N, C-alpha and C positions, 0 to 999 in steps of 0.2 A: 914880740917877734913871732911867737907861736900862733897868735891870733891872726896875724897878717898872712902867714903861710896857709893856715886853714881856710881863710877867705879866698885866697888864690886857687886852692884846690877845688873849692866849690865852683868857682867861676869856670875852671877848665872842664869840669864834668858837665856843667850846664851848656857850655859852648859846643860840646860834642854830641849832644842829644839829637835824636831825629823824630821827636814827638811832634804833634800838631802845633803846639805852642809852648814856648819856654820863656821864662822871665829872668832877666838879668838885674839883680838887685843893685841898689846904689853902692857904688864903690868898685864894681867889677869892670875892669877895663878903664878906658879913658873917660867914657861918658857916664854921667850920674843919672839916677832916676830909674824908672821902670821901662823896659823895652820888650815888645812882644813881636816875635817873628812867626808868621803863620805859614802853613804849607798846604799843599793839595794832596788829595788821596786819589790815585789813578789806578784803574783796574782794566786788564785786558786778558783775553783768552790766551793761555800759554801755548796751546796747540790748536791749529785749525787745519782741517782736511778738506780739499776741494777736488773737483774733477775738470779735466780739460774741456774748455768751451762753455762751462757753466759758471755763472756769476758767483763770486765769493765775497762774503761780508767779513770785514775785519772789525770786530767790536772793541770799542774803547769807551769807558765811562769815567767820570771824575766827580769829585765832591770838593767844593771850595767854601771856605768860611766867609768869603767876600762875594758881593753881588757881581753878576756878570756885566762887564762893560765892554766898550769897543776896544779896550786894550787887551782883551783876552786873545791869546794866540794858541794855535794848535799846529804841531809839526809832525808829520809822518816821515820816517826814513826807512830805507831798505838796505840790507846787507846780504850779498850773495853767500851761498854756502862756501865754507873754507876760504873766506876772504875777510880782510879787515876794512875794506873800502865800503863806505856808506854813501848813499845818494838820497837827496830829498825828493820825495814823490808827491807831497801835498803840504800846502800851507793855508792856514785860515786866520784871518783877522777882519772881522765884520763881513767878509765875503770869502768864498772858497777859491783857492788858486791851485788846481791840480797841475802836475808837471806837464810841460809841453815838449819834453825831450826824453831820450832814453827809451828803454824797453816798455815803460809804462805810459808812454805818450798816448793821450786820448782814451785811456782805459781806467782811470781813477775817477770815481764819483763820490760826492759828499752825500751821506745818508744819515748824518747826525743832527742834533739839535742842542746847541750850547746852553739854552735856557732850561733844558731838561738834564743837563750834565752828560750829554751824549756826543762823543767825538769820533764816531764810527765812519769808515769809508768802505767802498766796495771796489772790486777789480772785475772788469768785464773781459770776456774771452781769455781766461787764464791759460797758460801753457806750462809745460814742464820746466821751462826756464825761469818761471816765477818763484820756484822754491827758494826759501831763505828766511831771514829774520827781519821782522818789521817792528819798529819802535814807535810808540805814541807819546809825545811830550806836550803838556798843557801848561800854560802860564796865565794866571789871572791876577795881575798886580793889585795889591801888594803880595798876594800868594804866589810865590815863585819857587819855593823850595819843595821839591817833591821827588818821588821815585819815578823811574822811567821803565814801565813794563815792556816786555818784548813778547812777540808772538811768532812761533815757528810755523810757517806755512808749508804744507806738503800737498802738491798737486799730482794727481795720478790719472791714468786712463781708467774709464769704467771697465770693470772686469766682465768676463763672459757670464759669470753667475748673475750679476745685476741685470744684464741684458736679457738673460734667459728668464728671470723672474718676471720682467715686464712683459715679455712675449707670452708667458704662461698665464698671467693675469688677463691679458687681452683675449687669449684663446678661451678662457673660462667664460668671460663676459659675452663672447660671441657664440661659442659652441653650445653652452647650456640652454639658452632659449631655443636654439635650432633643434637640439636633441629632444627637448620636450615636445615641440611641434611634430617632429618626425614620429615619435613614439605614439602620440595621439592619433596621427594619421594612419599608422600601421594597425592600431587597435580597431579603428573604425572600418578599415578595409577588411580585416579579418572577420569582424562581426558580420559585415555585409556578405562576404564570401560564404560564411557558414549558413547564413539565412537563405541565400540563393540555392545552395546545395540541398538544404532541407526541403525547400519548396519544389525543386525539380524532381526529387525522389517521390514526393507525395502527389505529384501532378497538380499542384495547386495553381490556380489562375488568379492573377492579380486583378483587383478592382480598379476602377478609374481613380479612386482616392489614393490607393497605394502606389499607383503609377505616378501620380503627381508628387507624392512624398519621396519616391525614389529619385525623381527628377531634381527635386530640391536638395536632396542629400548629395547627388552627384555634383550639383553646382557648388555645394558647400565644400565637398572634397576637392573640387577643382580650385577653389579659392585657397584652401590650405596648401595645396600643391604649389600654387603660385607664390604663396608666402614663403615656403621652404626654399624655392628657387631664388627668391629675392634675398633671403638671409645668406644663402651660399654666395651670391654675388657680392654682398657687403663684406663677407668674410674674406673673399679673395682680394677685394679692394684694400681692406685694412692690412692684410698680410703683405701686399705689395708696398704699401706706404711704410710699413715697419722696416722693411729691408731695402 
């Protein structure tokens, strides 16, 4: 009698386990022999942050002890904040079937690869209304016992600080080369002005070769000036496109 109770206790403990595989020895339950129940290991990001209008990827990966077949299924569901209602937004079985109704209509895309253990999807043109909980469920018979990870998505507007940093970077990339060119131009003009003053005081008369050199220098200065004007025009154009 004690041996029978002990055997039943072992069976109950083994039936409640959540490991990848457990064995039910002969005599446990109604069936005799050895039975192996396999499960999947599924992982997903617990928290994902996105911005309005920018595509968001919801990552989900899985490991299965069985080979991938056409029986493998993937289901993504969505639950709004402070709600118990869930809706199916994506189904996969040999082919992807994104939802054709609801708020996610025509906005869910398949970006995974089942043969690499990837069950990820993406959301296009996200809005503040997309905040909520997303669940990723995978079944690959005979592996059907698994956890269902959830991902909390938070969609926000890009802050002023982020926009300011982008504008600052653009300004540095445009202003820095222009500033270098302007400084070089001013230095050349200063040197030229100092030379002219020195020559005028001493009553120096230029030779034909020096006149030719001055003409070439003036043409070079004119090219630099045109380059500065062009850089300024590009800066104005980039600034208008940014805003």
